[in-house]
N, C-alpha and C positions, 0 to 999 in steps of 0.2 A: 503494500499499500504506499500510495507516496503522499507528502504532507498536505498537498494541494489538495486530494482528492479527500481526507480527513477534515480537512476546514470546509469545502463544500458539504457534506454529512453534517457536520456540526451546526453549520449555519442551518440549513434545510430543517432540522431538528428545533432549533428555535423559532423559526417562523411558526412550524406544527403547533408548536408548546404556544405561543403567544394567543396564535389561534384559540387556540382550546380553555385559556386561562380567560379569553375576554368571552366567548360563550358562558364557562363556568360562573362569572359572575352574577348571571341571570337577568330578569327583566327589571328597571328601574320602577317600572308601574306594572300591573296588571290589570286588563278589564272582563268582564264578563260580556260578550255580547251576543245578545240573545235573537239575532237575526243573522240570516246570510247576507253577505256583502259582497262587494266586488272592490278589486284594486287594480285599475287599468283594464286589462280584458281577462282577467283570473277571479274565478268565484271563489270564496272560502264559506266557509260552514259557521254556524252558530257556535260559541265556544270562549275557553277563557284562552285570552293572548296577552305575551308580554309584549310589552315595547323597552327598548333600551337605546339611547344615543350613544351613535357611532361616528364620528367624524362627521360631515356634512350630510349624514342621513340617519335615519333611525330603524333599528334590527326589528322586526316583528317574529316572535316566536309562536307555535301553537303548540300543543300537545294534546292530541287527541289519541288516548289509548297508548298504544306503544309508538303510534308514528310522532315526530318531531320534524318539525318545516321551520326553516327562519328565513326570511329574505329580508334584501336590506332597500329600505326605499329613499327616494332623493326627489328633492324636491325645491320650491322656495323657503329661503329661512324668513319665519315671522318675527319680529321683536314685539315682545310684551309691552300692553301700554301701562301694566301697573307690572312693580316687583315682585309684588304678593299675586301672580296670576297661578293659580293650580293645576293639576294635571288635567286634562279635556282628550277625550279622543271625540272629534266631529265626523259626521258622515252626512252627504248630500244627495235628499233622498226624492227620487220621482215614484211616486205611486207606492208599490212595495218592491222597488230596485233601489238599493241605496250603494253609494260609493264611499268609501274612506277619502276623508278631504282635509283635514287636519289631525296634528298629533301636536299636543302641547305639554311636553314633559319639563317639570320644576327646574331650574339651574339657569347656566348665564347663557345657554345655546337659545333660549325662546323657542317656538314651535317650527312646526315644517307643513307648508302647505304642497299637497302632492297634487301633481301635472294632472290634466282630466284626460282620460281617455276619448277616443272618438265616438263610442259608443253615447258615454256621459254627455259629451258636446251634442250628438244628435238629440237625447232626452230632453235637452236643457233647451233647444231651441222649438219644441213643442210645447212645452209649459215649464215654470218656475218649478223648482224644485225646493224644499223646506230641510233647515239644517237639524239635524238631530245631535245633540251632544249628551255622553256618557263620562262619567264622571269616576276614572279608575282607583283604583287603590294603589298607593304607593308601598315600594319594597322596602321594607323593614330592613335599615342597617347595621 
């Protein structure tokens, strides 16, 4: 084994371990979402979801039975109007079809507004939607 090969393997292990540690921290907040919803063009079922701030985005984790899913969302950063703004998960709903639209995780980074999908744009053109906000539970530190 050459020294260069050993250094490459060690660097790869560090990257993998840092990713595992980031996921092991768990969600900064959790929300029980009582209805099916969409993020972009994908549909998600009702259930408990965890939200964690990651760099310029938010990681969403679901745990349905033994299946864990994690997706990273990116959008427009939102600044809170008040420093005391609490946690919130907002949906834009058109009849019975809801789209995740904003996530507010307390802290210095404020909130995140997701980009609208073509389907949401189409529905919004037909009739105005209504905001539905859920108040998630913060993770105990």
